[in-house]
C-alpha positions as CSV (number, residue, x, y, z in Angstrom):
1,M,-16.9,-6.5,8.5
2,K,-16.6,-3.6,6.0
3,C,-13.5,-2.7,4.2
4,T,-13.2,0.6,6.1
5,E,-13.3,-1.3,9.4
6,F,-10.6,-3.6,8.1
7,L,-8.4,-0.7,7.0
8,K,-8.7,1.0,10.4
9,E,-7.3,-2.2,12.0
10,L,-4.6,-2.9,9.4
11,T,-1.6,-1.5,11.3
12,D,-2.5,-3.4,14.4
13,Y,-3.2,-6.5,12.4
14,L,0.2,-6.4,10.7
15,D,1.9,-5.7,14.1
16,G,0.0,-8.6,15.8
17,K,-1.5,-6.2,18.3
18,I,-5.1,-7.4,18.1
19,S,-7.2,-9.8,20.0
20,D,-7.6,-13.4,18.7
21,N,-11.3,-12.7,18.0
22,L,-10.6,-9.7,16.0
23,R,-7.8,-11.5,14.1
24,I,-10.3,-14.2,13.2
25,E,-12.8,-11.6,12.0
26,L,-10.1,-9.8,9.9
27,D,-8.8,-13.1,8.5
28,E,-12.4,-14.0,7.4
29,H,-12.7,-10.6,5.7
30,L,-9.4,-11.1,3.9
31,H,-10.5,-14.5,2.7
32,W,-13.3,-13.1,0.6
33,C,-12.2,-9.5,-0.1
34,H,-9.6,-9.3,-2.8
35,E,-9.1,-5.5,-2.6
36,C,-8.3,-5.6,1.2
37,H,-6.0,-8.6,0.6
38,V,-4.1,-6.7,-2.0
39,V,-3.8,-3.6,0.3
40,M,-2.7,-5.8,3.2
41,N,-0.2,-7.7,1.1
42,T,1.2,-4.6,-0.5
43,T,1.5,-2.8,2.8
44,Q,3.2,-5.8,4.4
45,K,5.7,-6.0,1.5
46,T,6.4,-2.3,1.7
47,I,7.1,-2.6,5.4
48,E,9.4,-5.6,4.8
49,I,11.4,-3.7,2.1
50,Y,11.7,-0.6,4.4
51,R,12.8,-2.7,7.3
52,D,15.5,-4.5,5.2
53,N,17.0,-1.1,4.6
54,K,18.4,-2.2,1.3
55,L,18.7,0.1,-1.7
56,Y,17.3,-1.3,-4.9
57,E,18.8,-0.1,-8.2
58,L,16.2,0.6,-10.8
59,P,17.1,0.4,-14.5
60,E,17.9,3.8,-15.8
61,D,14.9,3.8,-18.2
62,L,12.5,2.9,-15.4
63,R,14.0,5.5,-13.0
64,N,13.7,8.2,-15.7
65,R,10.0,7.3,-16.4
66,L,9.2,7.2,-12.7
67,H,10.9,10.6,-12.2
68,Q,9.0,12.1,-15.1
69,A,5.7,10.7,-13.9
70,I,6.2,12.2,-10.4
71,M,7.2,15.5,-11.9
72,N,4.1,15.6,-14.1
73,K,1.9,14.7,-11.2
74,C,3.4,17.5,-9.1
75,R,3.1,20.0,-12.0
76,D,-0.5,18.9,-12.7
77,S,-1.5,19.2,-9.0
78,K,-0.1,22.7,-8.8
79,S,-2.0,23.7,-11.9
80,G,-5.2,21.9,-11.1
81,K,-5.0,19.6,-14.1
82,K,-5.6,15.9,-14.1
83,S,-2.8,13.8,-15.6
84,T,-3.7,11.5,-18.4
85,H,-0.7,9.2,-17.7
């Protein structure tokens, strides 16, 4: 299985809406593919956080840096520049 095939099935994999045979194939891919494992794990954690519906307070410094990075990215994308941050 290739990574692109895994990613096409990721949502159904996380929702448990796949056949047992496909689950085995996807599990085998995850066993040796670190990149897909990271994507799957990150996606799963994001879904869990979203489902918990809890607000997480960020430290003010981190919140400000994140806001500035997002604003720089938006500004750079409008001007066609690539951000160096």
